[in-house]
N, C-alpha and C positions, 0 to 999 in steps of 0.2 A: 784500180782493185787491185790487192795485191797477191802476190801468188798464194801467199798463206790463204786468203778467203776463197782462192778457187778450189782448193785442195778438199776434198768428200772427208767429212769428218768420221773417226772411225768408230766401230758398234760401241768399244768404249767408251767412247765420248757420247755416245748417242744416249746411251744408257745413265751414265752420269747427269747428262744435261736434260734428259726428259723430252725427246722431241727432235726430229730433224730440222729444225728451224735454226737451232744452234751450230754455232761455227766452230766453238770453243769449249774444251772441257772446263767442267767446274773446277773452281779453283781450290787449292787442297785447303786452304784457311777457311773457305765457306764451309766445305765439308765437314770441317771439325768444328765448328759454330751451328750449324743446321741440322746436326745428326740428331736424332732420337732413338736409335738403337738400344743406347746405353741404359733406358728404362722403358721403353715401349715393346722389347720384346718378351716383356709379361703378357702380351696381347694374343701372344703365338697361337694357344690353342683358339681363340676367338675368331682370329685370322682364318684359319684352318676350318674350321667348323663353317663359317661365312663362306669360304671358298666352294668346299664341298656342297652345299646346299645350292650356290649360285651355279655350279658347274651342272649340278642335275637338273634344273630350271631351264638351263642354257640347252641341254639336250630334248628336255619337252617340248620345247618351245621350237625343236628345230636348228636352232644356233650351231649345235655342236652334237655328232654323234653318241649315241649311248656308250657305245665301247670308247670313244674319247673321254667321255664323262667319268666313265668306271675306272679308266686309266688316270686320269687327272686324281680323282679320289683317291686310288691307292698309292700312289706317289705322295698325295699331299698325307697320307698316313705314316708312311715311310719316314716323310721328312719330320712330321711329329714326333715318333720314336728317337729320332737322331738328337732333336732338341731335349726331349726330355732325358734321354740320356748323356746329354751332355757334348755331343759328338760334333754337334753342328757350329759352322765358322760363323763368326759374326765380323765386320768390319766397316769401319765409318762412309766408305766409298758407297756402301749401299744404306742409304741412311736411315730406313726406318726398316721393322719387321714385316711389312707388307712389301717393301722391294726385296726382301732377303727371301721370303719363302717364295714369293713370283720366281725371281732368278733362280732360286735352285729347282725349282718346276720347271722352267724352260732350258735350264740346262742338260736336263735328263730327258726331257718329251719333246725338244724343238719347238717345231710349227704349234704342236698340239698343245704344248704348254702356254704358248702365246696367247692363245682362245681366251683363256681365263678370264681374261680383263675386259672381254665383251660386254657390252652394256653396265660398264660401272666406272667409277672415279676412284680414285684414293680416299676423295673426299667423303663419298658416301659409305665406302668400305670403312674408314678408321671409325664415323659415328658409329658404325654397326658392331665394327670390334668393341667399341668402347660401350655400347649399351649391354652386349653379353658379358664382359667384365663386369660390369655395375650389377648387374642382375645377379649374376653369381656372388658377388661380394654381398649385396643385401641379404642373399638367403644365409651367406655364414655370418655375419653379423647377428641377426635376429637370431639364430641358433646360440650365440654368444652371449644374446642379451636374457634369452630363455634360461640358459643355464644358469646363468646370475641370479634372476629371478627363483629359482629352486632352491639356490643356496639361502637366501633370504627366508625363502618360504621354510626350508627346513630348519635355521635358526629358530625362527618364530615360534614353529611347533614346539622346541626342545624349552622353549623359554614362556611357555603360555600364563603361567603363574607369577613371574616376577613384575613387578611394581616397580618404575622408575622415574626419576624427575625430567619432566619436558621443560626444555627451555625456549624462551622468547628474548632476543638482546642479548642472550648468554648467562641469563639471568633465570634462577630456577622459577617457575612457573605453576606448572600443574603436573599432578601424579598422572603416567599414563602406563599401561600394560608395556613391556617391553617387544611384545609381539606386535602391538597395534605401530611401535615406531620402524619396526624391521618390515612390516609391511608398506609402509609409506613409501620405503625404495621400489617394491614391485609395482607399486601404482607408478610413478615415474618413469622406469623401464618398460613398463606397458606401455606408457604415451610414445615412449620410444620406438616401441616395437611397430604400435600405431602408423607413426611418421614415416617409418621403411616400407612398410604395405603400401602407402600412398604413393610414397615415392617411386616404388616398384612399378606401379602400375602405369606411372608417366614414364618411366625408363623402356618398359615392355613394349615399344613401338619401333617398329623396322625402318629404317632410312634406305636400306639399301635398294636399288634403285632409281634413285633421287639422282641418280650421275654427278657431274660436277656441280650442276646447279637447275637444269632444266630437264632433266629426264632422257629418255631415250626415243628415237623413232624407230629401233626394233622390237619385235612382237614379243616382248618378256611378258613374265607373268611373276610377279609380286606378292600375290597372295600363296602362290605355290612357296617361296620362300620362307615367307612368313611361317608358315604352316610347317616348316622343315627345322626352323630353328626356334619356334615356338613362341613367336611374337602374336601377342594380343591384337594387335592391328599395325596398317600399314601407313607411314608415314603421309598426310594428305597434300603436301606441298613441298615440291622438289627444292624450292629454293631454301625453304626453313629447314625440310628433312635433311640435308647434308650439314647443315651450320648449327641447327640447335643443340646448345649444352645447357640449357635449363635444369635437365636432371641431374647432370653433374655439380651445378651448385645447391640444389635442392639436396642432394644426399650429401655434399659436405656440411651444408646447415645441420642435417640430422645428426652426422656426426659428431659435431660440435656440441650439439644440445646434449647429446648423449654423454660426450665427455665431461661437460659442465655438470652434468649429474654426479658422474663418477668421482670428480672432483669435488663437488659438494660431500658426497659421502666421505672419500677419503679425508677432507678437511675435520669432520666430526668425528671420524673413527680417532683421527690423529690426537683430537683434544681428549676425548673418553679413553685414551689409553695411556694419557700423562699420567705421572705418580698424583699429581694435583687432583685429578680426577678419581683415577682409578678403578673405571666401570670394566672396561674391556681387557682383555690379556690377549693379545695376538699371536699367532703362532711363530715362534722362532724361526722356523725357515722362510718366512717372508719379512724378516727383520734384520738387520746388519749392525755389525758392532762400529768401534771407534779405534781408530789407529793410534790414538794417544790415551784414551779413557777406557778402561778395563771393563768398565761396568756397564758401559752404554747397550743398549737394545734401542736401535732408533726405527722408527718407521719408514724405512727408506723407499719401500713398496708404492706405500701409500701418498709419500711426497711425490714420487716420479709419476704417480696417476695424474696428482692434482697440476703439477709442473707440463706435464704433457697436453693437457688439455689447451695449453696457450696456443701450442703451433696448430691444432684443429680449427681453432678460433682465426688464427691469421690466415689460414688457408681458404675460407671460405670470403674474408676480403680479398685475397689474391685474386681468386677466380671473377668475382664479380667486378673489381677493376680491369681484369682483362677481356671481359665482354662488353664493357660499358662503351667505347669509343669504335665498335666493330660494326662495318655497313651490312647491308643483306648478302648472304651467302657465304661461302668458307673463305678465311683467310687464316693466313698460314700462322699469326696470332695463335690459332687453335692448338697448335701444337703443346703450347705451355699448358693446356689444362691438366697434363696427366700427372706430371710428377706430384704436383700438390694434392690431387684426388688419390692417388696411389699412398701418400706420404698419410691423409686423413684416415683413409680403410686401415693401412697396417697400424697406425697407431691405436685407433679403436679395439681392433682385433686383436692386440697385442695386450692390450688392458685390459680386455675381459679375459683374457687367458689367464691373467694372476687374480682378477678380482674374486672369481667365484670358488677358486680352491681357497683364498686367504678368510673369504666369509664362512665358508665352513669349517676352516680350523681355528674360528675366534671363539671364546666363551666371555660369557658376562661373571664379574668378580661380584656373585651374590652376596657374601657376608659384606664386603666392602659397603655396597650397594643398601643392603637392610639395615646397615648401622646407622647409615645419615639420611634414608628417605624423610624422615621426619622434619630435616631441617630445612630452613627455606619458608616455610608457611604455606607449602604447599596447597594445604587444603581450604585455603582461605576463599575461594570462589565457589568451592562445597558448599561452605556455610552462608557464603553470601545467597546463592540460589535455594538454601533451604529455608531463608528468611524469608525469599521473596514468593516461596511456595505456601507460606504463610499469609500473604497478604501486604507484604512490605515492599511499598515502592522500590523498584532497583538502584535508584539513587542513594536514598535513604539506606537500604540494605550495604550498599558500597560502603557507605559513610562511615556505618557501625562497625563493620567487620575491619574498616581500616583503622579505627580508632583501637579495637582488640588486638588487631596485628602489633601496633605501637606497644600498648602495652607488653604482650608478650614479648617482643624487641628489647624492650627496656629491662625485663627482668632473665631475659637469656634463656626462655624456655618456648616448647610448640604451644599451639592454641589449645589442646587439648589438658594442657597442664593446667591453664587457667581456673579458678574455682567457680562454681554457679554462682557466687555472688558478686564475683568480678564482670560475669556475663552477663548480670542482672542488671549492673549498674549502666552498663550501655544500651541495653535493650530488657524492658521490663518483662517483656514476654517470654523471655529465656525458660526453656522446659527441656526434657530428654530426648525429644524429636529432634530438637537441632543439635544437640551433641552427638547424635547419631551422625551427622554430618561431617565430624572430625576425624582427622586421621588419614591418610595416603591410600591405604586400602581402600578404606570404607568410601573416599572421593571416588575413586575408581569404578566402586560397585554399582555407585549412584547412578552413575551415568546411563542416559536411555535414548538419545537421541541417534538417527542412524548416521553411521560412519565414525560414531565418536569411539572412544577406547573402551567401552562397557564390554565386558567378558563374553556375553553372551554374542555380541555382536562381532566381536573379534573373532571367536570361534568359528562364526559363518563365514567372514571372511577367509579365514584358514582352507576353509572346507571348498569354497568358493575358487581360491589360487589353486587348491590342490586339483581341481576337477579341468579348471583352464590350462594348468600347465602340464597336467597329464603325470602329476608327480606321487607316489607313492606315500602314503603316509608315515611321519618318523617315528621309528620305534621309541 
């Protein structure tokens, strides 16, 4: 055995290598490679909250004194203040936020500070911190989605009487109320909020007390910590509790789907705001110009929302691939869960921050829409259903109206511009009631089924959303 091996490691070497078994300090290259403080410092509040709750529980169970727990809590709050004020020093030699905070605590309290890690591991500690972080993020994202729903609701209330063309295959299909289309986004984002709430339920489980993987032989009270931190339940299996990241994958997916919905909205509004469509007027404060073309007003915010959806979709895959090969219990691979999850949370939060005011500042070009609403024979389905109501079989009615549309197309006119004689040539039972089905506004007014664009139904939907969202009526 060499003389170097006979030497006792220094306290600094103990700290870097995490345990007296090591005889050599951590290689500087490993410190740089394995550090996570550059991004997991965002867990500082959650780590401090968890540590305070843990210290209080240790005091209740007689593992530290009440005075020691009070002192630990006080110093942790002082450290929190320094972090918020930007006075806290970070270094890669203390690889993560947990070691930074515990080292600062120990430096100020000595042995009292060293007691904070009693009956816990960094494994269950970081799992708890991440759940606390995600729980807060879910609440913020839910609020952002609700704000966006309110923006769409307000827009729908302002445009209750406007009839616009709706599209399938990006071809004119049937007329709908503009409010009906705007409320469709409330539905999509409402489902996103439902998924967030469901994800929050599975996130709201306390892993602290699972230890490294097997729990603790010390007389701890996990339910006391659960109550202090506001968790709904306690992880029932210590092996699973310290390593479960299902909630992170689920949150990443919910975020990705929310971003897909935002991307669909952005795509539609980019198209609707083109000169070729001319349906929407976007607020100039949410557009940009060109470096070379002075006339350009580009929908860059919408394009960026559409583009940013890609990274959240990729983050879901990254998390799933990260987990797919891991055996039971904690593995260091799990350190890699945070950057992707943080990025997804930040991306959706930023996108929601610009989406709601953009919607609020957008308006329809009513004159342009009204001038072109009868183009595309949007009332064809309305006429077909009127024929069905008079006893004509659906397939037969479809064929009759198809031939009438072809006739109108050949003449370059709307269906309503055809004469009674021309209608009678295709259907001998032609009458004034059938003519009442023609025209975009009449087609909308005739709608009757639940969930349709019927004006009365849309008004009820607006009232329902106003009640659900706690939104005041738009003047």
